[in-house]
C-alpha positions as CSV (number, residue, x, y, z in Angstrom):
1,M,-23.5,12.9,8.1
2,P,-20.1,12.5,9.9
3,R,-17.7,10.0,8.5
4,Q,-17.5,6.6,10.2
5,P,-14.1,6.0,11.8
6,R,-11.8,3.6,10.1
7,P,-11.3,0.3,12.0
8,Y,-7.5,0.4,12.1
9,H,-6.0,-2.2,14.4
10,P,-2.5,-1.6,16.0
11,G,0.1,-4.0,14.7
12,V,-1.9,-5.1,11.7
13,P,-0.8,-4.1,8.2
14,F,-3.1,-2.2,5.8
15,H,-3.0,-1.6,2.1
16,V,-3.8,2.1,1.5
17,V,-4.7,3.6,-1.8
18,Q,-5.3,7.2,-2.7
19,R,-6.1,8.5,-6.2
20,G,-6.0,11.9,-7.9
21,N,-9.3,13.6,-8.3
22,N,-11.1,12.4,-11.5
23,R,-8.0,10.2,-11.9
24,Q,-6.0,13.3,-12.9
25,R,-2.3,13.6,-12.2
26,C,-1.1,14.4,-8.7
27,F,2.7,14.2,-9.5
28,F,4.1,16.4,-12.2
29,E,7.9,16.7,-11.6
30,P,10.6,14.7,-9.7
31,R,10.5,17.2,-6.9
32,D,6.8,16.4,-6.3
33,Y,7.6,12.7,-5.7
34,R,10.5,13.7,-3.4
35,Y,8.3,16.1,-1.4
36,Y,5.5,13.5,-1.0
37,L,8.1,10.9,0.3
38,Y,9.5,13.6,2.7
39,C,6.0,14.2,4.0
40,L,5.3,10.5,4.3
41,R,8.5,9.8,6.2
42,E,7.9,12.7,8.7
43,S,4.2,11.9,9.2
44,A,4.8,8.2,9.7
45,A,7.5,8.8,12.3
46,R,5.3,11.4,14.1
47,Y,2.2,9.2,14.3
48,G,3.9,5.8,14.9
49,V,3.2,4.1,11.5
50,A,5.6,1.7,9.8
51,V,5.8,1.9,6.0
52,H,6.8,-1.4,4.5
53,A,6.2,-0.8,0.8
54,Y,5.0,2.1,-1.5
55,V,4.7,3.2,-5.1
56,L,3.9,6.7,-6.3
57,M,2.2,6.5,-9.7
58,T,1.4,9.6,-11.7
59,N,-2.2,9.8,-10.5
60,H,-2.4,7.6,-7.4
61,V,-0.4,6.0,-4.6
62,H,-0.2,2.6,-2.9
63,L,1.1,2.2,0.6
64,L,1.6,-0.8,2.9
65,M,1.6,0.4,6.5
66,T,1.3,-0.9,10.0
67,P,0.1,1.5,12.7
68,D,1.1,1.5,16.4
69,S,-2.3,3.0,17.4
70,P,-5.8,3.1,15.8
71,P,-5.7,6.7,14.6
72,G,-2.1,6.5,13.2
73,I,-2.8,5.8,9.5
74,S,-5.7,8.4,9.3
75,R,-3.4,11.0,10.8
76,V,-0.6,10.2,8.4
77,M,-2.9,10.5,5.4
78,Q,-4.5,13.7,6.7
79,S,-1.1,15.2,7.3
80,I,0.3,14.3,3.9
81,G,-2.9,15.4,2.2
82,R,-2.8,18.8,3.7
83,R,0.9,19.5,3.2
84,Y,1.2,18.0,-0.2
85,V,-1.9,19.7,-1.7
86,Q,-0.6,23.0,-0.4
87,W,2.7,22.3,-2.0
88,I,1.2,21.5,-5.4
89,N,-1.3,24.4,-5.3
90,R,1.5,26.9,-4.6
91,R,3.9,25.5,-7.1
92,C,1.4,25.0,-9.9
93,L,-0.7,28.2,-9.1
94,R,-3.9,26.2,-8.7
95,T,-6.6,25.9,-6.1
96,G,-9.0,23.2,-4.9
97,T,-8.7,19.6,-4.2
98,L,-6.1,17.2,-5.5
99,W,-7.3,13.8,-4.2
100,E,-10.4,11.9,-5.0
101,G,-12.1,12.0,-1.6
102,R,-11.0,9.8,1.2
103,H,-8.3,7.2,0.9
104,R,-9.2,3.5,0.8
105,A,-7.6,1.0,3.2
106,S,-7.9,-2.7,3.4
107,L,-6.7,-4.8,6.4
108,V,-4.2,-7.4,5.2
109,D,-4.1,-11.0,6.6
110,A,-0.3,-10.9,6.9
111,E,0.4,-14.7,6.7
112,A,-1.7,-15.1,3.6
113,Y,-1.3,-11.9,1.7
114,L,1.4,-9.6,3.0
115,L,4.2,-10.5,0.6
116,A,1.7,-10.6,-2.3
117,C,0.8,-7.0,-1.4
118,Y,4.5,-6.1,-1.4
119,R,4.7,-7.5,-5.0
120,Y,1.4,-6.0,-6.0
121,I,2.5,-2.5,-5.0
122,E,6.0,-2.5,-6.3
123,S,5.0,-4.2,-9.6
124,N,2.3,-1.6,-10.3
125,P,4.4,0.3,-12.9
126,V,5.2,-2.9,-14.7
127,R,1.5,-3.8,-15.0
128,A,0.8,-0.3,-16.2
129,G,3.3,-0.7,-19.0
130,M,5.5,2.2,-17.8
131,V,8.6,0.0,-17.3
132,T,9.7,-3.5,-18.0
133,S,10.9,-4.3,-14.5
134,A,10.1,-3.1,-11.0
135,G,13.7,-1.9,-10.6
136,A,13.4,0.5,-13.5
137,Y,10.8,2.6,-11.8
138,P,12.4,5.2,-9.4
139,W,9.4,6.0,-7.1
140,S,8.9,2.8,-5.3
141,S,10.2,0.8,-2.3
142,F,11.6,-2.0,-4.6
143,H,15.0,-0.3,-4.6
144,R,15.2,-0.7,-0.8
145,N,13.4,-4.0,-0.3
146,A,15.0,-5.9,-3.2
147,L,18.3,-4.0,-3.9
148,G,19.2,-2.7,-0.4
149,E,19.4,0.9,-1.4
150,P,18.9,3.3,1.5
151,D,15.4,4.6,2.0
152,P,14.4,6.2,5.3
153,V,10.7,5.8,4.5
154,V,10.7,2.0,4.8
155,S,10.6,-0.2,7.8
156,D,10.9,-4.0,7.6
157,H,7.9,-6.2,8.5
158,E,8.5,-9.3,10.4
159,L,7.5,-11.6,7.5
160,Y,9.9,-9.8,5.2
161,C,12.7,-10.4,7.7
162,R,11.9,-14.1,7.7
163,L,12.9,-14.4,4.1
164,G,16.5,-14.8,5.0
165,R,19.2,-14.4,7.6
166,G,20.9,-11.1,6.9
167,G,20.3,-8.5,4.3
168,P,21.9,-10.2,1.2
169,A,20.0,-13.5,1.7
170,R,16.7,-11.7,2.4
171,R,17.0,-9.5,-0.6
172,S,17.9,-12.4,-2.9
173,A,14.8,-14.3,-1.7
174,Y,12.7,-11.2,-2.1
175,Q,13.9,-10.7,-5.7
176,A,13.0,-14.3,-6.4
177,L,9.3,-13.5,-5.6
178,F,9.3,-11.2,-8.6
179,G,10.3,-14.0,-11.0
180,E,6.7,-14.5,-12.0
181,P,3.7,-12.1,-12.0
182,L,1.0,-12.4,-9.4
183,G,-1.8,-14.9,-10.3
184,A,-5.2,-13.7,-11.4
185,G,-6.7,-14.8,-8.2
186,E,-4.3,-12.8,-6.0
187,L,-4.7,-9.7,-8.3
188,H,-8.5,-9.9,-8.1
189,A,-8.5,-10.4,-4.3
190,I,-6.1,-7.4,-3.7
191,R,-8.0,-5.1,-6.0
192,A,-11.4,-6.0,-4.8
193,A,-10.4,-5.6,-1.1
194,A,-8.8,-2.2,-1.8
195,Y,-11.7,-0.9,-3.8
196,R,-14.2,-1.8,-1.1
197,S,-11.8,-1.0,1.8
198,A,-12.6,-4.6,2.9
199,P,-10.3,-7.0,4.8
200,L,-7.9,-8.9,2.5
201,R,-7.9,-12.5,3.8
202,P,-8.6,-16.0,2.5
203,R,-12.3,-16.7,2.0
204,R,-13.8,-19.2,4.3
205,P,-15.5,-22.2,2.7
206,A,-19.2,-22.1,2.8
207,R,-20.7,-24.4,5.5
208,S,-22.9,-27.1,4.1
209,A,-26.5,-27.7,5.3
210,V,-25.3,-30.8,7.2
211,S,-22.5,-28.9,9.0
212,R,-25.1,-26.2,9.9
213,G,-27.3,-28.8,11.4
214,G,-29.8,-28.8,8.6
215,A,-31.4,-31.8,6.9
216,G,-29.7,-31.3,3.6
217,V,-31.5,-31.5,0.3
218,R,-35.2,-32.1,0.7
């Protein structure tokens, strides 16, 4: 059965997750991380996709991206997958797949969850116990978004730009977001949406029987 196309919407951010096959490693040396980011930067530029945040963990990746066209993100992930797997297979003298099937992607309600997704992605190494602060992990966009270090992979989202006038004020406000960890509700919502490739947006309150025109309790 052919795969169903992803419902990617131009101008809307998506949280994309791809894991190593059987949760095995997909990055082994620093040059692997660097080559993946090189492929990400080239593919995103070629297919019109803005990358706002990322983290490369040892056995999976998280990306926050906005496409200019419906096929953009799929083409980026296909291009990276093909080039990066070939790189690892040649370098490590291995064959076969590296990734665990198709990537997952959840549409992000920007006003409600975009900055939470930034924090979720860049704080991943802290939650995993790999480092004590987001800035201590080298393979994420935190160094660019919070510290202003050059990173040609990253493009600013409009909501990120609203954090302050000018770079220093914006970065200071962004750093303040990391003063406390994400709440349990936000963590659950982001994880559940990513796992199901479902939209990440606030839940609508259930309509009562009266509001639906019913007679209420009988």
